[in-house]
Residue frames relative to the residue before (quaternion, step in Angstrom):
aa qw qx qy qz dx dy dz
X 1.0000 0.0000 0.0000 0.0000 0.00 0.00 0.00
X 0.3682 -0.7220 0.5388 0.2297 3.59 -0.98 0.81
X 0.6602 -0.4707 0.3886 0.4377 3.56 -1.30 0.20
X 0.6543 0.5229 -0.3126 0.4480 3.56 0.89 -0.95
X 0.6574 0.5115 -0.3165 0.4539 3.59 0.92 -0.86
X 0.6812 0.5080 -0.2944 0.4373 3.60 1.00 -0.79
X 0.5938 0.5797 -0.3748 0.4135 3.59 1.09 -0.62
X 0.3176 -0.8031 0.4870 0.1304 3.55 -0.89 0.96
X 0.8151 0.1699 -0.0693 0.5495 3.60 1.18 -0.34
X 0.7594 -0.3782 0.2078 0.4869 3.56 0.86 0.92
X 0.7132 -0.5391 0.2917 0.3400 3.54 -1.32 0.17
X 0.6045 0.5681 -0.3736 0.4150 3.62 1.18 -0.16
X 0.0248 -0.7993 0.6001 -0.0206 3.55 -0.69 1.17
X 0.4776 -0.6479 0.5218 0.2826 3.50 -1.39 -0.22
X 0.2079 -0.7706 0.5917 0.1133 3.57 -0.73 1.07
X 0.2373 -0.8437 0.4738 0.0856 3.56 -0.43 1.24
X 0.2924 0.7746 -0.5156 0.2204 3.61 1.14 0.35
X 0.6552 0.5217 -0.3438 0.4247 3.62 0.87 -0.79
X 0.5977 0.5812 -0.3669 0.4128 3.61 1.12 -0.52
X 0.6129 0.5284 -0.3471 0.4740 3.58 1.29 -0.17
X 0.5377 -0.6241 0.3785 0.4221 3.59 1.32 0.39
X 0.1370 0.7899 -0.5729 0.1708 3.54 0.78 1.05
X 0.8659 0.0511 -0.0980 0.4879 3.53 -0.76 1.17
X 0.8195 0.0557 -0.0105 0.5702 3.65 1.11 -0.54
X 0.5216 -0.6176 0.4963 0.3166 3.54 -1.31 0.40
X 0.1271 -0.8262 0.5486 0.0163 3.57 -0.20 1.35
X 0.4362 -0.6895 0.5039 0.2836 3.62 -0.81 0.89
X 0.6076 -0.5792 0.3952 0.3730 3.57 -1.08 0.69
X 0.6718 0.5136 -0.3182 0.4286 3.58 0.88 -0.87
X 0.6396 0.5160 -0.3311 0.4637 3.60 1.09 -0.64
X 0.6247 0.5305 -0.3321 0.4668 3.56 1.04 -0.79
X 0.6806 0.4815 -0.2977 0.4651 3.60 0.89 -0.91
X 0.6436 0.5267 -0.3230 0.4516 3.57 0.99 -0.77
X 0.6226 0.5386 -0.3390 0.4554 3.56 1.10 -0.68
X 0.6569 0.4818 -0.3166 0.4858 3.60 0.93 -0.83
X 0.6315 0.5327 -0.3292 0.4572 3.59 0.99 -0.80
X 0.6433 0.5221 -0.3169 0.4617 3.55 0.99 -0.86
X 0.6249 0.5321 -0.3276 0.4681 3.57 1.04 -0.81
X 0.6648 0.5017 -0.3129 0.4566 3.56 0.89 -0.90
X 0.6781 0.5026 -0.2946 0.4480 3.55 0.83 -0.96
X 0.6644 0.4940 -0.3008 0.4734 3.59 1.13 -0.65
X 0.6390 -0.5593 0.3266 0.4151 3.59 1.22 -0.20
X 0.4317 0.6954 -0.4744 0.3240 3.60 1.21 0.06
X 0.0103 -0.8129 0.5822 -0.0152 3.58 -0.94 0.92
X 0.6768 0.3943 -0.3329 0.5250 3.57 1.17 0.39
X 0.0192 -0.8086 0.5860 -0.0487 3.59 -0.66 1.13
X 0.1128 -0.7984 0.5914 0.0114 3.55 -0.91 1.04
X 0.0442 0.7877 -0.6120 0.0557 3.58 -0.96 0.89
X 0.1641 -0.7734 0.6004 0.1204 3.58 -1.28 -0.27
X 0.5859 -0.5691 0.4333 0.3810 3.62 -1.14 0.53
X 0.6079 0.6019 -0.3407 0.3901 3.59 1.06 -0.75
X 0.6404 0.5727 -0.3239 0.3962 3.54 1.04 -0.81
X 0.8312 -0.1256 0.0233 0.5411 3.55 -0.02 1.31
X 0.5384 -0.6458 0.3834 0.3822 3.59 1.20 0.66
X 0.7983 -0.2888 0.1256 0.5133 3.55 0.90 0.97
X 0.4870 0.6971 -0.4208 0.3158 3.59 1.24 -0.26
X 0.6436 0.5240 -0.3221 0.4555 3.57 0.97 -0.86
X 0.6515 0.5034 -0.3215 0.4678 3.60 0.92 -0.86
X 0.6499 0.5228 -0.3239 0.4465 3.60 0.89 -0.90
X 0.7037 0.4644 -0.2732 0.4631 3.57 0.83 -0.97
X 0.6610 0.5037 -0.3163 0.4576 3.58 0.94 -0.86
X 0.6484 0.5262 -0.3149 0.4512 3.58 0.96 -0.88
X 0.6562 0.5121 -0.3194 0.4528 3.56 0.93 -0.84
X 0.6763 0.4950 -0.2927 0.4604 3.57 0.93 -0.92
X 0.7171 0.4512 -0.2645 0.4606 3.58 0.91 -0.86
X 0.5075 0.6688 -0.4207 0.3436 3.60 1.19 -0.31
X 0.6103 0.5726 -0.3429 0.4267 3.59 1.21 -0.37
X 0.7374 0.4157 -0.2030 0.4922 3.53 1.25 -0.41
X 0.6114 -0.5681 0.3899 0.3891 3.64 -1.11 0.57
X 0.4955 -0.6847 0.4451 0.2959 3.60 -0.81 0.99
X 0.6624 0.5123 -0.3215 0.4421 3.61 1.02 -0.68
X 0.6331 0.5763 -0.3210 0.4050 3.58 1.25 -0.21
X 0.7811 0.2345 -0.1576 0.5569 3.59 1.24 0.01
X 0.3979 -0.6652 0.5773 0.2567 3.53 -1.39 0.32
X 0.1151 -0.7978 0.5917 0.0127 3.55 -1.03 0.88
X 0.0287 0.7864 -0.6169 0.0125 3.55 -0.93 0.86
X 0.0080 0.7507 -0.6599 -0.0301 3.53 -1.25 0.58
X 0.4850 -0.6949 0.4778 0.2313 3.54 -1.30 -0.08
X 0.2453 -0.7422 0.6054 0.1497 3.53 -1.30 0.45
X 0.4840 0.6533 -0.4862 0.3202 3.57 -1.27 0.37
X 0.7476 0.2275 -0.1487 0.6060 3.52 1.30 -0.38
X 0.1847 -0.7502 0.6236 0.1195 3.56 -1.07 0.79
X 0.2721 -0.7548 0.5793 0.1438 3.56 -0.90 0.98
X 0.2193 -0.8095 0.5361 0.0954 3.58 -0.57 1.14
X 0.5609 -0.5708 0.4674 0.3756 3.57 -1.27 0.30
X 0.5503 0.6306 -0.3780 0.3958 3.57 1.21 -0.53
X 0.3485 -0.7317 0.5545 0.1888 3.55 -0.98 0.94
X 0.2487 -0.7723 0.5709 0.1255 3.55 -0.92 0.95
X 0.1821 -0.7734 0.5997 0.0950 3.56 -0.99 0.86
X 0.7268 0.4127 -0.3018 0.4586 3.56 -1.16 0.50
X 0.7145 -0.4488 0.3290 0.4239 3.53 -1.38 0.02
X 0.3104 -0.7448 0.5640 0.1753 3.55 -1.15 0.68
X 0.3848 -0.6903 0.5575 0.2542 3.53 -1.16 0.60
X 0.0618 0.8061 -0.5832 0.0788 3.59 -0.39 1.22
X 0.6132 -0.5870 0.3439 0.4015 3.55 1.02 0.85
X 0.8168 -0.2273 0.1902 0.4950 3.51 -1.00 -0.88
X 0.5873 0.6334 -0.3410 0.3709 3.59 1.30 -0.19
X 0.4182 -0.7502 0.4444 0.2546 3.58 1.26 0.11
X 0.7296 -0.4035 0.3199 0.4500 3.59 -0.94 -0.88
X 0.1071 0.8550 -0.5041 0.0592 3.56 0.99 0.85
X 0.7764 0.2713 -0.1653 0.5444 3.60 1.14 -0.54
X 0.2083 0.8131 -0.5185 0.1633 3.58 1.05 0.73
X 0.6815 0.4505 -0.2929 0.4967 3.61 1.23 -0.30
X 0.4897 0.6631 -0.4324 0.3655 3.58 1.26 0.19
X 0.7283 -0.3741 0.3081 0.4844 3.57 -1.26 -0.24
X 0.4875 -0.6959 0.4488 0.2769 3.62 -1.07 0.64
X 0.3757 0.7659 -0.4675 0.2315 3.61 1.22 0.07
X 0.5032 -0.6622 0.4712 0.2938 3.54 -1.02 0.86
X 0.2138 -0.7686 0.5960 0.0918 3.52 -1.15 0.83
X 0.0322 -0.7825 0.6212 0.0276 3.59 -0.94 0.85
X 0.4362 -0.6931 0.5118 0.2596 3.55 -1.12 0.71
X 0.1400 0.7712 -0.6137 0.0953 3.57 -1.08 0.76
X 0.0472 -0.8243 0.5631 -0.0346 3.55 -0.37 1.32
X 0.3995 0.7132 -0.4747 0.3262 3.58 1.21 0.46
X 0.6694 -0.4649 0.3764 0.4405 3.57 -1.27 0.13
X 0.6775 0.4758 -0.2987 0.4747 3.59 0.86 -0.93
X 0.6349 0.5353 -0.3330 0.4466 3.56 1.02 -0.74
X 0.6462 0.5126 -0.3238 0.4635 3.57 1.00 -0.80
X 0.6686 0.4982 -0.3078 0.4582 3.57 0.93 -0.87
X 0.6417 0.5124 -0.3252 0.4689 3.58 0.99 -0.84
X 0.6438 0.5326 -0.3219 0.4452 3.57 0.95 -0.90
X 0.6510 0.5069 -0.3196 0.4659 3.57 0.95 -0.83
X 0.6486 0.5167 -0.3121 0.4635 3.59 0.94 -0.89
X 0.6675 0.5032 -0.3015 0.4585 3.56 0.92 -0.89
X 0.6521 0.5239 -0.3093 0.4523 3.56 1.00 -0.88
X 0.6404 0.5279 -0.3222 0.4553 3.57 0.99 -0.82
X 0.6460 0.5101 -0.3153 0.4723 3.54 1.05 -0.78
X 0.6619 0.5122 -0.3143 0.4481 3.58 0.90 -0.91
X 0.7544 0.3817 -0.2068 0.4923 3.56 1.02 -0.81
X 0.3322 -0.7497 0.4957 0.2864 3.59 1.31 -0.12
X 0.4295 0.6889 -0.4607 0.3586 3.56 1.02 0.86
X 0.4433 -0.7087 0.4861 0.2548 3.56 -1.19 0.55
X 0.8161 0.0266 0.0077 0.5773 3.59 1.19 -0.36
X 0.3002 -0.7072 0.6055 0.2076 3.53 -1.39 0.25
X 0.3896 -0.7044 0.5346 0.2573 3.56 -1.15 0.54
X 0.7975 0.0572 -0.0200 0.6003 3.61 0.81 -0.97
X 0.1185 -0.7649 0.6294 0.0685 3.57 -1.18 0.66
X 0.1417 -0.7944 0.5896 0.0351 3.57 -0.79 1.09
X 0.3483 -0.6978 0.5824 0.2293 3.60 -0.97 0.83
X 0.2899 -0.8633 0.4060 0.0761 3.48 -0.30 1.42
X 0.9036 0.0041 0.0042 0.4284 3.51 -1.24 0.88
X 0.3411 0.7116 -0.5381 0.2960 3.58 0.95 0.81
X 0.4623 0.6661 -0.4042 0.4234 3.49 0.59 1.29
X 0.7060 -0.4960 0.3154 0.3950 3.54 -1.31 0.33
X 0.6219 0.5823 -0.3678 0.3727 3.60 0.96 -0.68
X 0.7354 0.3542 -0.2277 0.5310 3.58 1.21 -0.39
X 0.8106 0.3131 -0.1155 0.4812 3.58 1.00 -0.82
X 0.4021 -0.7044 0.4962 0.3096 3.58 1.21 -0.08
X 0.8138 -0.2366 0.1848 0.4976 3.59 -1.10 -0.72
X 0.5722 0.6029 -0.3891 0.3970 3.61 1.22 -0.18
X 0.4748 0.7147 -0.4327 0.2765 3.58 1.23 -0.24
X 0.6045 0.5606 -0.3723 0.4262 3.61 1.04 -0.66
X 0.6527 0.5089 -0.3150 0.4645 3.60 0.93 -0.84
X 0.6724 0.4840 -0.2956 0.4757 3.59 1.00 -0.76
X 0.5969 0.5396 -0.3591 0.4729 3.53 1.15 -0.62
X 0.6363 0.5245 -0.3292 0.4600 3.57 1.02 -0.75
X 0.6084 0.5362 -0.3405 0.4759 3.57 1.11 -0.74
X 0.6717 0.4780 -0.2932 0.4841 3.59 0.95 -0.82
X 0.6114 0.5713 -0.3500 0.4211 3.60 1.00 -0.77
X 0.7611 0.3394 -0.1868 0.5203 3.57 0.99 -0.81
X 0.7332 0.4117 -0.2178 0.4955 3.58 1.27 -0.24
X 0.8121 0.2882 -0.1524 0.4840 3.56 0.02 -1.33
X 0.6498 0.5543 -0.3390 0.3944 3.62 0.85 -0.95
X 0.7224 0.4123 -0.2774 0.4809 3.66 0.62 -0.99
X 0.6046 0.5524 -0.3671 0.4410 3.60 1.08 -0.62
X 0.6809 0.4699 -0.2831 0.4852 3.58 0.95 -0.86
X 0.5778 0.5722 -0.3647 0.4535 3.57 1.11 -0.69
X 0.6817 0.4825 -0.2853 0.4703 3.58 0.91 -0.97
X 0.6444 0.5246 -0.3275 0.4498 3.60 0.91 -0.85
X 0.6422 0.4989 -0.3199 0.4862 3.58 1.05 -0.75
X 0.6790 0.4948 -0.2972 0.4535 3.59 0.85 -0.92
X 0.6797 0.4724 -0.2754 0.4888 3.59 1.15 -0.64
X 0.5209 -0.6704 0.3972 0.3484 3.59 1.28 -0.07
X 0.4016 0.7113 -0.4790 0.3215 3.60 1.26 0.23
X 0.7692 0.0827 -0.0404 0.6323 3.57 1.06 -0.83
X 0.5260 -0.6481 0.4567 0.3077 3.57 -1.24 0.41
X 0.8156 -0.0544 0.1104 0.5653 3.56 0.97 -0.84
X 0.0521 -0.7822 0.6192 0.0454 3.57 -1.26 0.39
X 0.1430 0.7618 -0.6266 0.0808 3.51 -1.42 0.33
X 0.6562 -0.4701 0.3697 0.4602 3.57 -1.10 -0.60
X 0.1593 -0.7263 0.6523 0.1469 3.51 -1.37 0.26
X 0.2447 0.8063 -0.4816 0.2409 3.58 0.11 1.31
X 0.4298 -0.6805 0.5347 0.2574 3.52 -1.39 0.23
X 0.6914 0.4378 -0.2536 0.5157 3.59 1.30 -0.12
X 0.4862 -0.6848 0.4589 0.2899 3.60 -1.06 0.68
X 0.5814 0.6424 -0.3809 0.3228 3.59 1.02 -0.77
X 0.6746 0.4869 -0.3343 0.4429 3.66 0.78 -0.80
X 0.6383 0.5202 -0.3313 0.4607 3.58 1.06 -0.70
X 0.6283 0.5260 -0.3299 0.4687 3.55 1.01 -0.77
X 0.6512 0.4969 -0.3101 0.4826 3.56 1.01 -0.82
X 0.6351 0.5238 -0.3361 0.4575 3.63 0.92 -0.78
X 0.6818 0.4996 -0.2895 0.4491 3.56 0.94 -0.91
X 0.6326 0.5361 -0.3310 0.4504 3.61 1.20 -0.36
X 0.5795 0.6067 -0.3719 0.3972 3.60 1.24 -0.32
X 0.2889 -0.7664 0.5513 0.1589 3.55 -1.10 0.74
X 0.6578 0.5726 -0.3048 0.3828 3.57 1.18 -0.61
X 0.7480 0.2572 -0.1912 0.5812 3.63 1.23 -0.19
X 0.2542 -0.7822 0.5597 0.1013 3.55 -1.22 0.55
X 0.1003 -0.8076 0.5804 0.0283 3.60 0.20 1.23
X 0.4152 -0.7034 0.5208 0.2483 3.55 -1.20 0.63
X 0.8110 -0.0553 0.1009 0.5736 3.53 1.02 -0.74
X 0.1938 -0.7458 0.6170 0.1596 3.53 -1.35 -0.20
X 0.3118 -0.6996 0.6080 0.2091 3.50 -1.18 0.73
X 0.0453 -0.8016 0.5952 -0.0339 3.56 -0.54 1.23
X 0.1485 -0.8311 0.5349 0.0338 3.56 -0.43 1.24
X 0.8766 0.1510 -0.1176 0.4416 3.53 -0.94 0.97
X 0.6789 0.5251 -0.2844 0.4273 3.58 1.25 -0.25
X 0.7516 0.2314 -0.2515 0.5642 3.57 1.18 0.24
X 0.3069 0.7301 -0.5153 0.3274 3.46 0.46 1.42
X 0.6942 -0.4356 0.3489 0.4545 3.55 -1.28 0.08
X 0.7329 0.4401 -0.2296 0.4652 3.60 1.03 -0.78
X 0.8115 0.0962 -0.0239 0.5759 3.61 1.14 -0.47
X 0.3154 0.7575 -0.5192 0.2389 3.59 -0.22 1.22
X 0.4903 0.7059 -0.4247 0.2845 3.61 1.16 -0.36
X 0.6684 0.4984 -0.3153 0.4532 3.61 0.87 -0.87
X 0.6625 0.5085 -0.3126 0.4526 3.61 0.92 -0.84
X 0.6413 0.5535 -0.3192 0.4249 3.54 1.08 -0.75
X 0.5817 0.6337 -0.3740 0.3467 3.58 1.08 -0.69
X 0.8376 -0.0170 0.0547 0.5432 3.58 0.71 -1.08
X 0.6544 0.5736 -0.3412 0.3554 3.56 0.85 -0.96
X 0.7204 0.4512 -0.2787 0.4470 3.60 0.64 -1.04
X 0.6590 0.4712 -0.3405 0.4773 3.66 0.86 -0.72
X 0.6465 0.5096 -0.3308 0.4615 3.62 0.97 -0.78
X 0.6294 0.5357 -0.3391 0.4493 3.60 1.01 -0.73
X 0.6444 0.5068 -0.3200 0.4748 3.57 1.00 -0.80
X 0.6591 0.5181 -0.3078 0.4499 3.58 0.94 -0.92
X 0.7573 0.3861 -0.2024 0.4863 3.59 0.95 -0.87
X 0.3953 -0.7394 0.4504 0.3069 3.54 1.37 0.00
X 0.3983 0.6548 -0.5079 0.3933 3.54 0.99 0.99
X 0.2507 -0.8142 0.5101 0.1185 3.55 -0.43 1.22
X 0.3123 -0.7640 0.5450 0.1475 3.54 -1.11 0.78
X 0.2107 -0.7187 0.6526 0.1150 3.50 -0.99 0.99
X 0.2726 -0.7899 0.5349 0.1254 3.57 -0.61 1.15
X 0.1053 -0.7756 0.6213 0.0364 3.56 -0.68 1.19
X 0.8261 0.2592 -0.1718 0.4700 3.54 -1.25 0.38
X 0.1439 0.8357 -0.5241 0.0789 3.65 0.89 0.77
X 0.6921 0.4370 -0.2832 0.4999 3.59 1.22 -0.37
X 0.4641 -0.7174 0.4244 0.2998 3.59 1.25 0.42
X 0.7243 -0.4471 0.2034 0.4838 3.55 0.78 1.20
X 0.7548 -0.4259 0.1901 0.4613 3.58 1.20 0.52
X 0.5509 0.6478 -0.4123 0.3269 3.59 1.08 -0.46
X 0.6707 0.4783 -0.3053 0.4777 3.60 1.15 -0.49
X 0.7158 0.3771 -0.2532 0.5304 3.57 1.28 0.01
X 0.6954 -0.4847 0.2633 0.4606 3.56 1.16 0.62
X 0.5075 0.6679 -0.4159 0.3513 3.60 1.23 0.14
X 0.5256 -0.6603 0.4619 0.2727 3.55 -1.35 0.19
X 0.6796 0.4863 -0.2925 0.4650 3.61 1.24 0.15
X 0.0391 -0.7320 0.6788 0.0421 3.50 -1.30 0.59
X 0.8205 0.0008 -0.0427 0.5701 3.57 -0.70 1.07
X 0.6674 -0.5517 0.2764 0.4168 3.55 1.02 0.95
X 0.7122 0.3835 -0.2588 0.5280 3.58 1.26 0.29
X 0.7501 -0.3456 0.2723 0.4937 3.55 -1.22 -0.38
X 0.5100 -0.6652 0.4614 0.2907 3.59 -1.19 0.53
X 0.3779 -0.7290 0.5218 0.2314 3.63 -0.59 1.10
X 0.6601 -0.5403 0.3611 0.3767 3.56 -1.22 0.61
X 0.6851 0.4922 -0.3055 0.4417 3.60 0.89 -0.88
X 0.6321 0.5116 -0.3347 0.4760 3.56 1.11 -0.65
X 0.6280 0.5341 -0.3370 0.4547 3.59 0.99 -0.80
X 0.6309 0.5264 -0.3340 0.4618 3.59 1.04 -0.74
X 0.6489 0.5160 -0.3186 0.4596 3.59 0.98 -0.83
X 0.6405 0.5330 -0.3204 0.4506 3.51 1.00 -0.88
X 0.6404 0.5239 -0.3181 0.4629 3.59 1.00 -0.84
X 0.6349 0.5213 -0.3268 0.4673 3.59 1.04 -0.75
X 0.6564 0.4923 -0.3088 0.4811 3.56 0.95 -0.89
X 0.6450 0.5238 -0.3289 0.4488 3.60 0.89 -0.85
X 0.6474 0.5261 -0.3189 0.4498 3.56 0.93 -0.88
X 0.6654 0.4856 -0.3044 0.4783 3.57 0.94 -0.90
X 0.6362 0.5232 -0.3320 0.4597 3.59 0.97 -0.81
X 0.6598 0.5054 -0.3102 0.4615 3.58 0.90 -0.91
X 0.6722 0.5191 -0.3023 0.4327 3.55 0.95 -0.89
X 0.7614 0.3386 -0.1945 0.5175 3.58 1.09 -0.60
X 0.4721 -0.6956 0.4290 0.3305 3.59 1.27 0.09
X 0.4592 0.6832 -0.4350 0.3648 3.57 1.11 0.75
X 0.4226 -0.6723 0.5323 0.2934 3.64 -0.78 0.89
X 0.5056 -0.6723 0.4395 0.3150 3.60 -0.84 0.87
X 0.5966 0.5514 -0.3659 0.4541 3.59 1.11 -0.51
X 0.6250 0.5331 -0.3362 0.4606 3.56 1.07 -0.72
X 0.6367 0.5167 -0.3281 0.4691 3.58 0.97 -0.81
X 0.6713 0.5141 -0.3003 0.4414 3.56 0.89 -0.96
X 0.7130 0.4662 -0.2728 0.4471 3.60 0.76 -1.00
X 0.6863 0.4817 -0.2931 0.4594 3.57 0.89 -0.90
X 0.6104 0.5332 -0.3604 0.4617 3.58 1.05 -0.62
X 0.6792 0.5044 -0.3003 0.4406 3.59 0.80 -0.98
X 0.7195 0.4456 -0.2438 0.4737 3.58 1.04 -0.74
X 0.5448 0.6665 -0.3986 0.3162 3.59 1.18 -0.29
X 0.5971 0.5648 -0.3699 0.4331 3.59 1.14 -0.51
X 0.5174 -0.6669 0.4297 0.3207 3.66 -0.86 0.82
X 0.6138 0.5413 -0.3668 0.4424 3.63 1.18 -0.29
X 0.6093 0.5878 -0.3440 0.4062 3.60 1.20 -0.53
X 0.1524 -0.8093 0.5634 0.0664 3.56 -0.76 1.06
X 0.8038 -0.0014 0.0532 0.5925 3.56 1.11 -0.70
X 0.1686 -0.7524 0.6232 0.1309 3.52 -1.30 0.30
X 0.1098 -0.8376 0.5352 0.0008 3.59 -0.79 1.00
X 0.0842 -0.8052 0.5861 0.0314 3.61 0.21 1.18
X 0.3992 -0.7081 0.5326 0.2357 3.56 -1.13 0.65
X 0.0181 0.7843 -0.6200 0.0131 3.54 -1.23 0.50
X 0.1051 -0.7843 0.6071 0.0724 3.50 -1.23 0.60
X 0.6830 0.3753 -0.2794 0.5609 3.57 1.32 0.27
X 0.5546 -0.6544 0.3925 0.3319 3.58 -0.81 0.95
X 0.6546 0.5423 -0.3348 0.4066 3.60 0.91 -0.80
X 0.5854 0.5847 -0.3747 0.4183 3.60 1.15 -0.47
X 0.6012 0.5886 -0.3535 0.4090 3.55 1.13 -0.66
X 0.6401 0.5221 -0.3197 0.4642 3.57 0.98 -0.84
X 0.6255 0.5376 -0.3344 0.4560 3.57 1.04 -0.78
X 0.6626 0.5134 -0.3086 0.4496 3.57 0.90 -0.94
X 0.6892 0.4677 -0.2951 0.4682 3.61 0.84 -0.86
X 0.6228 0.5120 -0.3457 0.4800 3.60 1.04 -0.65
X 0.6585 0.5220 -0.3124 0.4430 3.55 1.01 -0.81
X 0.6745 0.4864 -0.3158 0.4569 3.60 0.89 -0.82
X 0.7049 0.4453 -0.2651 0.4843 3.58 1.13 -0.56
X 0.5227 0.6462 -0.4126 0.3728 3.61 1.27 -0.12
X 0.3159 -0.7421 0.5622 0.1827 3.58 -0.90 0.92
X 0.2052 -0.8044 0.5497 0.0927 3.57 -0.25 1.27
X 0.4308 -0.7269 0.4662 0.2621 3.62 -0.69 1.04
X 0.6205 -0.5747 0.4044 0.3481 3.56 -1.18 0.65
X 0.6113 0.5701 -0.3595 0.4147 3.57 1.04 -0.74
X 0.6123 0.5487 -0.3621 0.4392 3.58 1.04 -0.65
X 0.6751 0.4911 -0.3004 0.4613 3.57 0.87 -0.94
X 0.6349 0.5172 -0.3417 0.4612 3.59 0.98 -0.71
X 0.6697 0.4840 -0.3037 0.4744 3.59 0.93 -0.84
X 0.6203 0.5379 -0.3408 0.4580 3.56 1.04 -0.76
X 0.6392 0.5134 -0.3213 0.4740 3.57 0.96 -0.83
X 0.6737 0.4933 -0.3042 0.4585 3.60 0.86 -0.88
X 0.6281 0.5552 -0.3463 0.4210 3.61 1.07 -0.60
X 0.4666 -0.6886 0.4396 0.3391 3.59 1.19 -0.41
X 0.4262 0.7075 -0.4651 0.3184 3.59 1.29 0.03
X 0.7778 0.2521 -0.1543 0.5547 3.58 0.95 -0.82
X 0.5812 -0.6052 0.4228 0.3423 3.56 -1.12 0.71
X 0.6206 -0.5837 0.3730 0.3675 3.59 -1.07 0.68
X 0.7576 0.3657 -0.2081 0.4991 3.61 1.05 -0.67
X 0.4323 0.6865 -0.4843 0.3276 3.63 1.20 0.23
X 0.4227 -0.6875 0.5173 0.2847 3.65 -0.76 0.92
X 0.1347 -0.7758 0.6128 0.0663 3.54 -1.05 0.83
X 0.6284 -0.5359 0.3878 0.4093 3.57 -1.13 0.45
X 0.8234 0.2104 -0.1758 0.4969 3.55 -1.15 0.66
X 0.5616 -0.6527 0.3714 0.3472 3.57 1.22 0.48
X 0.3168 0.7761 -0.4937 0.2314 3.59 1.17 0.48
């Protein structure tokens, strides 16, 4: 089964990273209301991870989804990290991502990309979410942004451990699909070069957006199409800066990025196009893209996302966007512009 075939309600999903108290301390009732708003709007694909608040996102998402029939939605989470009962004190090493989950649970996190680690992670996630099964499983953050130069060695651990284990679980019908869940293109390119495993897809966050897509266009997206590996686009708003937020790549917004955002906003205003609509439709225009999963932690954001995905962006906007130099000359645009 392909990612597209497994989705039950179109390509717009829900990224649950914010439910792990990303950047702020979110009340439980607000987190649950956000998931409820997504459900009422028609969202039927939800993605989370143990990393998001040391299990907090999974706990909150599972509680909110427990009200709905399990066969009515798709659920994905990630492996590669084990959340311990042990409480960790002091600063945490989260690679280039700083303290994005400093308001999450204090539980200690350890990396484990082995086969046993992947299986334990899945079992733990199912318990936290009170769920009976997962649809997609992504091997999480096996990249330089979290591990520096050690990422290659950890990728090798996953190649001989988590990857074949997930391949078997997919072939046995325990899960529908598996792949990576990363913020960098290099691990996905390396995965696509392997012959001994057969991933169905990959969750790629932040690397195929209006603000950052050139590197992915070079090899990754064409290779994904050739190998029939579908891409779920995470972070389509580039950590929020394309939706009025104050972050880019989980940090402050560089001057050159702010200038690009202003150019995009001006074009959107000139054509009467919501900037979220431009962002979502661009990310989905590539034939490798199967779904897009913006994150949200406030119910009102959900309505904006659904309005954006349903907005018909005029061809003149895409032509002007191309002329502005914001998008690469070879980036596919909606309506073949």
